[in-house]
C-alpha positions in Angstrom: 9.1 17.3 163.8 6.8 17.5 160.9 3.2 17.3 162.2 0.1 16.5 160.1 -2.9 16.3 162.2 -6.8 17.7 161.9 -7.0 19.0 165.5 -5.3 19.0 168.8 -6.3 17.1 172.0 -7.2 19.7 174.6 -5.7 19.9 178.0 -2.3 18.2 177.2 0.9 19.8 175.9 1.4 18.8 172.3 4.2 16.3 173.0 2.5 14.9 175.9 -0.8 14.5 173.9 1.0 12.8 170.9 3.0 10.5 173.1 -0.2 9.4 174.9 -2.0 8.9 171.7 0.7 6.9 170.2 1.1 4.6 173.2 -2.6 4.0 173.3 -3.0 3.3 169.6 0.0 0.9 169.5 -0.7 -0.9 172.8 -2.4 -4.0 171.2 0.8 -4.4 169.0 3.0 -4.6 172.2 0.8 -7.0 174.1 1.2 -10.7 174.2 0.4 -12.4 171.0 -2.9 -13.9 172.3 -4.3 -10.6 173.2 -3.2 -9.2 169.8 -5.0 -12.0 168.0 -8.1 -11.4 169.9 -8.2 -7.9 169.2 -8.1 -8.7 165.3 -10.1 -12.0 165.0 -8.9 -14.0 162.1 -5.8 -11.9 161.4 -2.5 -14.0 161.9 0.3 -12.2 163.6 4.1 -12.3 163.8 6.6 -10.8 166.2 10.3 -10.6 165.1 13.2 -9.7 167.1 13.3 -7.8 170.5 14.8 -4.7 171.9 12.1 -2.4 170.4 11.9 1.2 171.7 8.7 2.9 171.3 9.1 6.2 169.2 7.8 9.5 170.3 8.0 11.3 167.0 8.5 14.7 168.7 12.0 15.5 167.3 12.8 18.0 164.6 13.6 15.3 162.2 10.5 13.2 162.7 7.1 12.8 160.9 3.9 12.3 162.7 0.6 11.9 160.7 -2.5 12.1 163.0 -5.8 11.0 161.5 -5.1 12.7 158.1 -3.6 11.9 154.7 -0.5 13.0 153.1 1.6 12.2 150.0 5.3 11.0 150.1 7.2 10.6 146.8 10.5 9.3 146.0 13.2 9.1 148.8 12.4 10.3 152.1 14.4 10.1 155.4 13.3 10.6 159.0 14.4 9.8 162.4 11.0 8.5 163.5 7.8 8.1 161.5 4.4 7.7 163.5 1.1 7.1 161.8 -2.0 7.2 164.4 -5.5 7.5 164.5 -6.6 6.5 160.8 -3.6 8.3 159.2 -2.9 7.4 155.5 0.4 8.0 153.5 -0.2 7.8 150.0 3.1 6.6 148.5 4.4 6.9 144.9 7.7 5.2 144.2 8.7 5.6 147.8 12.0 4.7 149.5 11.6 5.5 153.2 14.6 5.4 155.4 13.7 5.7 159.1 15.2 5.0 162.5 11.9 3.9 164.0 8.6 3.5 162.3 5.3 2.8 164.1 1.9 2.3 162.3 -1.2 1.8 164.5 -4.0 -0.6 163.7 -6.2 2.3 162.1 -3.4 3.6 159.8 -1.7 2.6 156.6 0.9 3.2 153.9 -1.1 3.1 150.5 0.7 2.6 147.3 -2.3 1.1 145.5 -2.6 1.4 141.8 -5.5 3.5 140.7 -8.5 2.1 139.3 -9.2 2.2 135.5 -11.3 5.1 134.2 -11.8 7.5 131.3 -9.2 9.9 130.4 -9.2 13.4 132.2 -10.6 15.0 129.2 -13.4 12.7 128.9 -12.9 12.1 125.1 -12.2 8.4 124.9 -10.3 7.1 122.0 -11.5 3.4 122.0 -9.3 2.2 119.2 -6.9 -0.5 119.8 -4.0 2.0 120.0 -6.0 4.7 121.7 -6.4 5.8 125.4 -9.7 4.4 125.9 -9.0 1.0 127.4 -9.2 1.5 131.2 -7.0 -1.1 132.8 -6.2 -0.8 136.4 -2.8 0.6 137.4 0.0 -1.4 138.7 0.7 -1.0 142.4 3.5 1.6 143.2 6.7 0.1 144.6 7.4 0.8 148.4 10.8 0.1 150.1 11.1 0.6 153.8 14.6 0.5 155.5 14.1 0.9 159.2 16.2 0.2 162.3 13.0 -0.9 164.0 9.5 -1.0 162.9 6.2 -1.6 164.8 3.5 -2.4 162.1 -0.1 -2.9 163.5 -1.8 -1.4 160.5 -1.4 -2.0 156.7 1.1 -1.6 154.0 -0.4 -2.0 150.5 0.7 -1.8 146.9 -2.3 -3.7 145.2 -3.1 -3.4 141.6 -6.0 -1.2 140.6 -9.4 -2.5 139.6 -10.4 -2.4 136.0 -13.1 -0.1 134.7 -16.3 -2.0 134.2 -18.2 0.0 131.7 -16.0 1.9 129.3 -15.4 1.6 125.6 -18.2 -0.9 124.6 -16.5 -1.3 121.3 -14.2 -3.8 122.8 -14.8 -7.4 122.7 -13.7 -8.0 126.5 -13.6 -6.2 129.7 -10.4 -4.4 130.9 -7.8 -6.0 132.8 -7.0 -5.4 136.5 -3.5 -3.9 137.4 -0.7 -6.0 138.7 0.3 -6.0 142.2 3.3 -3.9 143.1 6.5 -4.6 145.2 6.8 -4.0 148.9 10.2 -4.4 150.6 10.6 -4.1 154.3 14.0 -4.4 155.9 14.3 -4.0 159.8 16.8 -4.9 162.4 13.9 -5.2 165.0 10.4 -5.7 163.9 6.9 -6.4 165.5 4.3 -7.1 162.7 0.6 -7.6 163.7 -1.0 -6.0 160.8 -0.9 -6.9 157.2 1.0 -6.3 154.0 -0.6 -6.8 150.6 0.3 -6.7 147.0 -2.5 -8.5 145.3 -3.6 -8.1 141.7 -6.6 -5.9 140.8 -9.9 -7.5 139.5 -10.7 -7.7 135.8 -13.6 -5.7 134.4 -16.7 -6.6 132.4 -18.6 -5.1 129.4 -22.2 -5.1 128.4 -21.5 -6.9 125.3 -18.2 -8.9 125.9 -16.1 -11.2 127.7 -14.8 -10.6 131.2 -11.4 -8.9 131.7 -8.4 -10.7 133.1 -7.3 -10.4 136.8 -3.9 -8.7 137.5 -1.2 -10.9 138.7 -0.1 -10.6 142.4 3.0 -8.6 143.2 6.1 -9.2 145.3 6.6 -8.8 149.1 10.1 -9.1 150.5 10.9 -9.0 154.1 14.4 -9.2 155.6 15.0 -9.4 159.3 17.9 -10.5 161.5 19.1 -14.0 161.6 17.6 -16.5 164.2 14.2 -14.7 164.7 10.8 -16.3 164.0 9.4 -15.7 160.5 5.8 -15.0 159.6 3.9 -17.5 157.5 0.5 -15.9 156.8 0.4 -12.2 157.2 0.8 -11.4 153.5 -1.5 -11.3 150.5 0.0 -11.7 146.9 -3.0 -13.4 145.3 -4.0 -12.6 141.7 -6.9 -10.5 140.8 -10.4 -12.2 140.2 -11.3 -12.5 136.6 -14.0 -10.2 135.2 -17.6 -11.8 134.7 -18.8 -12.1 131.1 -21.7 -10.0 130.0 -24.0 -13.1 129.5 -23.8 -16.9 129.5 -22.7 -16.7 125.7 -19.7 -15.0 126.6 -16.4 -16.0 128.4 -15.0 -14.8 131.7 -11.5 -13.4 132.1 -8.5 -15.3 133.3 -7.6 -15.0 137.1 -4.4 -13.4 137.8 -1.5 -15.6 138.8 -0.2 -15.3 142.5 2.8 -13.3 143.2 5.8 -14.1 145.4 6.6 -13.8 149.2 10.2 -13.8 150.1 11.2 -13.9 153.7 14.9 -14.1 154.5 17.8 -13.1 156.8 19.5 -9.7 156.8 23.2 -10.0 155.7 25.8 -8.1 157.7 26.1 -5.6 154.8 22.3 -5.0 154.8 22.3 -4.6 158.5 25.1 -2.1 158.3 23.4 -0.1 155.6 20.1 0.3 157.6 19.5 3.8 159.2 21.3 4.3 162.5 19.3 3.9 165.8 17.5 7.0 167.2 20.1 9.7 167.8 19.5 10.0 171.5 20.7 6.5 172.3 24.0 7.5 174.0 27.3 6.5 172.6 29.9 5.5 175.2 33.1 7.4 176.1 35.1 5.2 178.3 33.3 4.0 181.5 29.7 4.6 182.1 28.5 6.8 184.9 26.4 5.5 187.9 22.7 5.7 187.2 20.4 6.7 190.0 16.7 7.8 190.3 15.9 11.4 190.3 15.6 13.4 193.4 12.3 14.7 194.7 11.3 18.4 194.4 12.3 19.3 197.9 15.7 17.7 197.4 15.9 19.6 194.0 15.2 22.9 195.8 18.0 22.3 198.2 20.4 22.5 195.2 19.3 26.1 194.6 22.0 27.6 196.7 22.1 31.2 195.2 22.8 34.1 197.5 24.6 37.5 197.3 27.4 37.4 194.6 26.0 34.3 192.8 24.4 34.2 189.3 20.6 34.4 190.1 18.3 34.7 186.9 14.6 34.3 187.9 11.1 35.8 187.9 10.9 35.9 184.0 14.3 37.7 183.6 16.4 37.0 180.5 20.2 37.4 181.0 22.8 37.3 178.1 26.3 36.2 179.0 29.1 35.3 176.6 32.6 33.9 177.0 34.0 32.1 180.1 32.0 32.9 183.3 32.9 31.8 186.8 30.3 31.8 189.8 30.1 30.0 193.0 26.5 29.2 192.3 24.1 29.6 189.4 20.3 29.5 189.7 17.9 29.9 186.8 14.3 29.8 188.0 10.7 31.0 187.8 10.7 31.5 184.0 14.3 32.8 183.9 16.3 32.5 180.8 20.2 32.6 180.3 21.0 33.1 176.6 24.3 33.7 174.8 25.3 35.5 171.5 27.4 32.5 170.3 29.4 30.5 172.9 29.0 30.4 176.7 31.0 28.5 179.3 29.6 28.4 182.8 31.9 27.2 185.6 30.4 26.9 189.2 30.1 24.7 192.2 26.4 24.1 191.4 24.0 25.0 188.4 20.2 24.8 189.0 17.6 25.2 186.2 14.0 24.7 187.3 11.2 23.4 185.2 10.0 26.7 183.9 13.4 28.0 182.9 16.1 27.6 180.3 19.8 28.1 179.2 19.8 28.6 175.5 22.2 28.9 172.6 19.6 28.5 169.9 20.4 29.9 166.5 23.5 31.9 167.6 26.3 29.9 166.0 27.6 30.7 162.6 25.4 33.1 160.8 24.1 32.6 157.3 25.9 33.9 154.3 25.5 33.3 150.5 26.7 30.2 148.8 27.5 27.9 151.8 26.6 24.2 152.0 23.5 23.1 153.9 23.9 23.3 157.7 26.1 20.5 158.9 27.9 20.2 162.2 31.7 20.7 161.8 33.6 17.4 161.2 30.4 15.2 161.5 31.0 12.3 163.8 34.6 13.2 164.9 34.3 15.4 168.1 31.6 13.3 169.6 33.7 10.5 170.9 36.7 12.6 172.0 36.9 14.3 175.3 37.3 17.9 173.9 34.7 20.7 174.0 32.2 20.9 171.1 32.2 23.7 168.6 29.0 25.7 167.4 26.9 24.7 164.4 27.0 26.1 160.8 24.2 27.9 158.9 22.0 26.3 156.4 22.1 27.0 152.6 20.2 30.0 151.4 17.0 29.5 149.4 16.4 30.4 145.8 14.5 33.1 144.0 11.1 32.6 142.5 10.2 33.1 138.8 9.1 36.6 138.2 7.3 38.2 135.4 5.4 41.5 134.9 7.6 43.8 136.9 7.9 41.7 140.0 10.9 41.5 142.3 12.6 38.4 143.7 14.7 37.8 146.9 16.3 34.6 148.0 15.7 33.8 151.7 18.7 33.2 154.1 19.6 29.9 155.7 19.0 29.4 159.4 21.9 30.1 161.7 23.6 27.3 163.5 23.1 26.5 167.2 25.7 28.0 169.4 28.0 26.2 171.8 27.3 25.7 175.8 29.7 24.5 178.3 28.5 23.7 181.7 31.2 22.7 184.2 30.1 22.2 187.9 30.3 19.8 190.8 26.5 19.4 190.7 23.9 20.2 188.1 20.1 20.0 188.6 18.5 20.2 185.1 14.7 20.2 185.4 14.2 23.0 182.6 15.8 23.0 179.2 19.4 23.2 177.8 19.5 23.8 174.2 21.7 24.7 171.2 19.3 24.2 168.3 19.8 25.6 164.8 17.4 28.1 163.5 14.9 27.4 160.8 15.5 28.3 157.2 13.5 31.2 155.6 10.3 30.7 153.5 11.2 30.4 149.6 10.5 33.4 147.6 7.0 33.7 146.1 6.7 33.4 142.3 5.2 36.5 140.7 2.8 36.0 137.9 -0.6 36.5 136.5 -3.7 34.2 136.2 -2.4 33.5 132.6 1.1 33.4 133.3 2.0 31.5 136.4 5.2 31.6 138.2 7.1 29.0 140.3 8.0 29.8 143.7 11.5 29.6 145.1 13.0 26.9 147.2 12.9 27.4 150.9 16.2 27.8 152.8 18.0 25.3 154.7 17.9 25.1 158.5 21.1 25.8 160.5 22.8 22.7 162.1 22.6 21.9 165.8 25.4 23.3 167.9 27.5 21.7 170.7 26.5 21.1 174.4 29.3 19.9 176.8 28.2 19.1 180.3 30.8 18.0 183.0 29.7 17.3 186.5 30.2 15.1 189.4 26.5 14.6 189.6 23.9 15.6 187.0 20.2 15.3 187.4 18.3 15.8 184.2 14.4 15.7 184.3 14.1 18.4 181.7 15.2 18.5 178.1 18.6 18.8 176.4 18.7 19.4 172.6 21.2 20.2 169.9 19.2 19.6 166.8 19.2 21.2 163.4 16.6 23.8 162.3 13.8 23.0 159.8 14.0 23.9 156.3 11.9 26.7 155.1 8.7 26.0 153.2 8.6 26.5 149.5 7.4 29.9 148.2 3.8 30.2 146.4 3.6 29.1 142.8 1.1 28.1 140.2 -0.8 31.5 140.4 -0.4 31.9 144.2 -1.0 28.5 145.3 1.3 27.8 148.3 4.2 25.5 147.7 3.9 22.4 149.9 7.4 22.5 151.3 7.7 18.8 150.7 8.9 19.3 147.1 10.5 22.7 147.1 11.2 23.2 150.8 14.6 23.7 152.3 16.7 21.0 153.8 16.7 20.3 157.5 19.8 21.3 159.3 22.1 18.4 160.4 22.2 17.5 164.2 24.7 18.8 166.5 26.1 16.9 169.4 25.7 16.7 173.1 28.5 15.4 175.5 27.9 14.5 179.0 30.7 13.5 181.5 29.3 12.6 184.9 30.1 10.2 187.6 26.4 10.0 188.9 23.6 10.4 186.4 20.2 10.8 188.0 17.5 10.4 185.2 13.8 9.3 185.2 12.9 5.9 183.9 13.2 5.7 180.1 15.8 7.0 177.6 18.0 10.0 178.4 15.9 13.2 177.3 18.3 14.4 174.8 17.4 15.4 171.2 20.2 14.7 168.8 23.5 12.6 169.0 24.8 12.2 172.5 27.9 10.7 174.1 28.0 9.6 177.7 30.9 8.9 180.0 32.5 9.3 183.4 34.6 12.1 184.4 38.4 11.8 184.2 41.2 13.9 185.6 41.8 15.5 182.2 38.3 17.0 182.0 37.7 20.5 183.1 36.7 21.1 186.7 35.1 23.8 188.9 36.8 25.5 191.8 37.5 23.4 195.0 36.9 24.6 198.4 40.1 23.0 199.7 42.3 25.5 201.5 45.7 26.0 199.9 44.8 24.7 196.5 45.1 27.1 193.4 42.4 27.2 190.7 43.3 28.1 187.1 40.2 29.2 185.3 41.6 29.0 181.8 44.8 28.1 180.0 45.3 31.5 178.3 43.2 34.0 176.6 40.5 32.4 174.6 41.8 28.9 175.2 39.2 26.0 175.5 41.1 24.3 178.4 38.9 25.3 181.0 39.2 25.0 184.9 41.7 22.8 186.8 42.8 23.1 190.4 46.6 22.5 191.4 46.3 20.3 194.4 47.3 21.6 197.8 50.5 19.4 198.1 51.8 20.9 195.0 51.2 24.6 195.2 54.3 25.6 197.3 56.6 23.5 195.0 55.0 25.1 192.0 55.5 28.6 193.3 58.9 28.1 194.4 60.4 26.8 191.3 59.0 29.4 188.8 55.1 28.9 188.8 53.4 29.4 185.5 56.6 30.3 183.6 58.3 27.1 184.5 55.4 24.4 184.8 52.7 26.1 182.6 48.9 25.6 183.4 47.7 22.4 185.3 46.3 20.1 182.4 44.4 17.7 184.8 43.1 17.3 188.3 45.2 15.5 190.9 44.9 11.8 190.7 46.3 8.7 192.5 48.4 6.1 190.9 50.4 3.4 192.7 49.6 5.0 195.9 51.2 8.4 194.9 49.3 11.6 194.2 50.1 12.8 190.7 49.1 15.9 188.4 50.0 16.9 185.1 50.9 20.4 184.0 51.7 21.6 180.5 55.5 20.8 181.0 55.8 18.4 183.8 54.1 15.4 185.7 54.4 16.4 189.4 54.4 13.5 191.9 54.2 13.5 195.6 56.3 10.9 197.4 55.2 11.6 201.0 58.0 13.9 202.4 59.2 15.2 198.9 58.1 16.2 195.6 59.5 14.9 192.2 59.1 15.8 188.8 59.0 13.9 185.4 59.8 16.2 182.4 57.2 15.6 179.6 59.9 16.4 177.1 61.7 13.2 178.1 58.6 11.1 177.9 57.7 12.6 174.4 61.2 12.1 173.0 62.0 8.8 174.5 61.6 7.0 171.0 63.7 9.6 169.2 67.5 9.5 168.9 69.6 12.8 169.1 73.3 12.8 168.2 75.4 13.6 171.2 78.1 16.3 171.3 81.7 15.9 171.8 82.7 16.4 175.5 84.1 19.8 176.5 85.1 21.8 179.5 82.3 23.7 180.8 82.5 27.6 180.6 80.4 30.4 181.9 78.5 30.7 178.4 78.5 26.8 177.7 77.8 23.8 179.8 78.2 20.1 179.2 76.1 17.4 180.8 77.8 14.1 181.0 74.6 12.3 182.1 72.8 13.0 178.8 75.9 13.9 176.6 74.2 17.2 175.5 74.8 20.7 176.3 73.3 24.2 177.0 74.5 27.5 175.9 73.5 31.1 175.5 70.0 32.3 176.5 68.9 28.7 177.1 71.6 28.2 179.7 70.7 31.7 181.4 67.1 30.7 181.5 68.0 27.3 183.1 70.3 29.0 185.7 67.9 31.7 186.6 65.1 29.3 187.3 67.1 27.0 189.6 68.1 24.5 187.1 
């Protein structure tokens, strides 16, 4: 989150305070239109489209401006943007791409042209070809492309007002600036404020005619087909003419009005808008059952740790790596469970209280020279599969600052990527935090100069990308926070004789987001959106998904499918264990690849090489090789008489010989 605010609200955590302030400031925009109209007498309102979600602007790729002023120039992209409590964004040729935009009634985006005035050096050249005539500036263009927007304040690109008393040699006053161009595209929009692009007023002189008013600009609004369109929320009037100096002189000419265009979004335009907020879940198959969260007493009952379990509490920090198995895991009373890179926890229950955390922040791929900006591997592809997610990648290194006069220079390192967390359990109570965020990039190198020989600071390093979080549980209660977001880009180094770089121009790039995958049958969550920062996929548990050990007597649990494998945790069901062991076990069947499941009234389970099926009083197998090769044709062999070293099978018209025949005979055919 990029936060610009003059002071904090005491007594509330920052995220809570910002959310409270945002809801309070935007509440009139979300009320029925009669109430909104009463709050702004004489102001016309329009509400376009539905399905609006109030942004909170607390994520790492969000911008919140709280009661202060900032400058945005050129192309800017954020997940959410919130302007509250009298905030002003001064815009210069701005194209803003944003998932959600919220502007409260006291705030604005201001791209107005500057008023006319004397040159900076004060030495006016009032000749017809000189720099003296102080016309108002043209309004700067503003383009906003938003998935959703709530505009209770103002968006302006008005022409500047002419200077009224400059260069008396002229026979007429200066002209007002032309209104600029404002374009707003949104898939969902509530508009209760105003958008204006009017011309600037003409000026006057002490000895001449009045100046001309500037022409009105252009306002273009594109919204989805079939929603009501506003009729009187815009101002594109021309500027007023400048008055003459006396009754013997002539007034200027009023500026002509501009244009307002309100039309439907095309399919192509809708597709080109920024995506919805990243925390909106993408489905993987069927959705889980959603239930309310349990009470604190019910939550505490889930804390079942005892001797032999993993118990991390009372401010303890415990580091674990690799695949770890426990009956129960409890992280409580300010405890922290961290990893050096990748950690897979497999247990019957996992509990994290509100004061505690499981973290893989900044422990993914480490920064190296000359790597691209931190991006999650194969962006977009792993999230909608059922596979386990990899760690994030590092951000790009920063650059060196300019040096002179014996100074030294060093380029900062990019932030490390987030690590990988895998939580597999029967039940998970998550009141604390589960995070795999990328690390922030380093500050750009400072320039080294003198008061007479300034040097430019280096660019800040890029943030690392978010890592991967994989959660599989029969029941998941999440009232805390889950996050796999990219780190912030480092600020720019000092330049211009030790004036700190702003980080908006020469700061490093933010790291790309990671992914969170949640596979659960029952999801208990408080009202509102799923508390996940970064892209998230949500679905039900399938037999192919990894599972914790079962308490069923006679079943056999396989923790991993080989050293270093990512196929974690499956239980061979009790009806199959005796058959599995009798006919060669792991060497014959391989590891279980699913949990047992029922199909057509029969219990079935896949291993690496066979599909096992229980038919009541007997077992049968379906060789997976036959299924995989059913669409292929293999040339048969000419029948022959079977010998001790070579055997012909009339049913398939193929043969076995040598070591393959020996293996087949040794393992009971």
